C-alpha positions in Angstrom: -0.7 -24.4 -272.1 1.2 -21.8 -271.4 4.4 -24.2 -271.5 3.7 -25.6 -275.1 3.6 -21.5 -275.9 7.3 -21.4 -274.5 8.2 -24.2 -276.3 7.5 -23.1 -279.2 9.3 -19.7 -279.8 12.5 -21.2 -278.2 12.7 -23.4 -281.4 14.6 -21.8 -283.7 11.5 -21.9 -286.1 9.8 -19.4 -283.4 12.0 -17.6 -282.6 12.0 -16.6 -286.4 8.4 -16.0 -286.5 8.9 -13.9 -283.3 11.3 -11.5 -284.1 9.6 -10.8 -287.5 6.4 -10.6 -285.3 7.5 -7.0 -283.4 10.4 -6.6 -286.7 7.3 -5.5 -288.3 5.0 -4.0 -285.2 8.0 -1.5 -283.6 9.0 -0.8 -287.9 5.9 1.6 -288.1 6.0 2.6 -284.6 10.3 3.9 -285.1 8.5 5.6 -288.2 5.4 6.6 -286.0 7.8 8.2 -283.3 11.4 9.8 -286.2 7.4 11.6 -287.4 6.7 12.5 -283.7 10.4 14.4 -283.1 10.3 16.0 -286.2 9.2 19.5 -287.3 5.7 20.6 -287.6 4.4 21.3 -290.8 3.9 25.0 -290.4 0.7 25.9 -291.3 -1.1 24.8 -288.1 -1.9 27.5 -285.7 -2.0 27.0 -282.7 -3.9 29.4 -279.8 -1.7 28.8 -277.8 1.8 26.2 -278.0 0.5 22.4 -277.1 1.7 21.2 -273.2 4.1 18.7 -273.2 1.5 16.5 -271.5 -1.1 17.2 -274.7 1.3 16.4 -277.1 2.3 13.5 -275.5 -1.3 12.7 -275.8 -1.4 12.9 -279.5 1.3 11.0 -280.1 0.1 8.0 -277.7 -3.1 8.3 -279.8 -1.3 8.2 -283.3 0.8 5.2 -281.8 -2.1 4.0 -280.8 -4.2 4.3 -284.1 -1.3 2.5 -286.4 -0.6 -0.5 -283.8 -4.6 -1.5 -284.2 -3.7 -1.7 -287.6 -0.1 -3.2 -287.5 -0.9 -5.6 -284.9 -2.9 -8.0 -287.3 -0.8 -7.8 -289.8 2.7 -8.4 -287.6 0.8 -11.6 -286.3 0.4 -13.1 -289.5 3.3 -12.3 -290.6 5.2 -14.3 -287.5 2.3 -16.8 -288.3 3.4 -17.2 -291.6 7.7 -17.0 -290.9 6.9 -20.2 -288.3 5.2 -21.6 -291.6 8.1 -21.4 -293.6 10.8 -21.3 -291.3 9.1 -24.9 -290.8 9.3 -26.0 -294.2 12.2 -25.0 -294.1 13.9 -26.4 -292.0 12.6 -30.0 -292.9 13.9 -29.4 -296.5 10.3 -28.7 -297.9 10.1 -25.2 -299.0 12.9 -22.3 -299.4 11.0 -19.2 -298.2 10.4 -17.4 -301.2 7.1 -17.8 -301.0 7.0 -15.8 -297.9 8.5 -13.2 -300.6 5.7 -13.0 -302.8 3.2 -13.5 -299.5 4.3 -10.5 -298.6 4.3 -8.8 -301.8 1.0 -9.7 -302.8 -0.3 -8.8 -299.2 1.3 -5.2 -299.5 -1.3 -5.0 -303.0 -4.2 -6.4 -300.7 -3.9 -3.9 -298.2 -3.3 -1.0 -301.4 -6.4 -2.3 -302.9 -8.3 -2.1 -299.5 -6.8 1.4 -298.8 -8.5 2.4 -302.6 -11.0 0.3 -302.2 -13.7 3.3 -302.1 -12.8 5.4 -304.8 -12.4 1.7 -307.0 -15.6 2.2 -306.4 -17.3 5.5 -306.9 -14.3 6.4 -309.7 -14.2 3.5 -311.7 -13.3 5.6 -314.5 -10.4 7.5 -313.0 -9.0 4.6 -311.0 -6.9 2.9 -313.2 -3.6 5.0 -312.3 -3.9 4.9 -308.8 -4.5 1.5 -308.5 -1.1 1.1 -310.4 0.5 3.8 -309.0 -0.2 2.4 -305.9 -0.5 -0.8 -305.8 2.6 -0.9 -307.7 4.0 1.3 -305.4 2.5 -1.2 -302.2 3.9 -4.5 -304.2 7.4 -3.4 -304.5 7.1 -2.8 -301.2 5.7 -6.4 -299.8 8.0 -7.9 -301.3 11.6 -6.1 -299.7 10.1 -6.2 -296.5 9.3 -10.2 -297.8 12.9 -10.1 -298.6 14.7 -8.1 -295.7 11.9 -11.0 -293.0 13.4 -13.7 -295.5 17.0 -13.1 -294.5 16.1 -12.4 -290.6 14.8 -15.8 -290.0 17.1 -17.5 -292.5 20.0 -15.5 -290.0 17.9 -16.9 -287.1 17.3 -20.2 -288.7 21.6 -20.6 -289.7 22.7 -19.2 -286.0 20.9 -21.0 -283.8 21.5 -24.8 -282.5 19.4 -27.4 -284.6 16.8 -29.3 -282.0 15.4 -33.1 -282.5 12.9 -33.2 -283.7 10.6 -36.2 -281.7 
């Protein structure tokens, strides 16, 4: 089983899948790290400044919370990258379907976040659904385009291996 898994990432489409999954997982981690390095908003009063240990513990807690949400999305992105890269190498696809799928995933995630508000206040929900759903759709399309470009770059730089 292990040898089969290691042989998958050695193929160009497997490498593209791993790189895209890592990108999807690490981009939010980088955002959390940058935000945690920033200045506090100033609207919080502390009896004493937090110790370095407390600060790091809070940062690790935030990081874990993000990873719980991001890892499934990263695995999905890696799997779909592998599928679309395999189809691209076989001449059966261009990869644009993956970009559309990423946009659809962004919209779906926004609707999941907004679901409670949509159900409890359906008359007030449309502007929020349109705005946040639209932003998530566009953001998903942009991320999908970046992942497609990454996968195509890897497929073009990595020599093809015989498919027997």
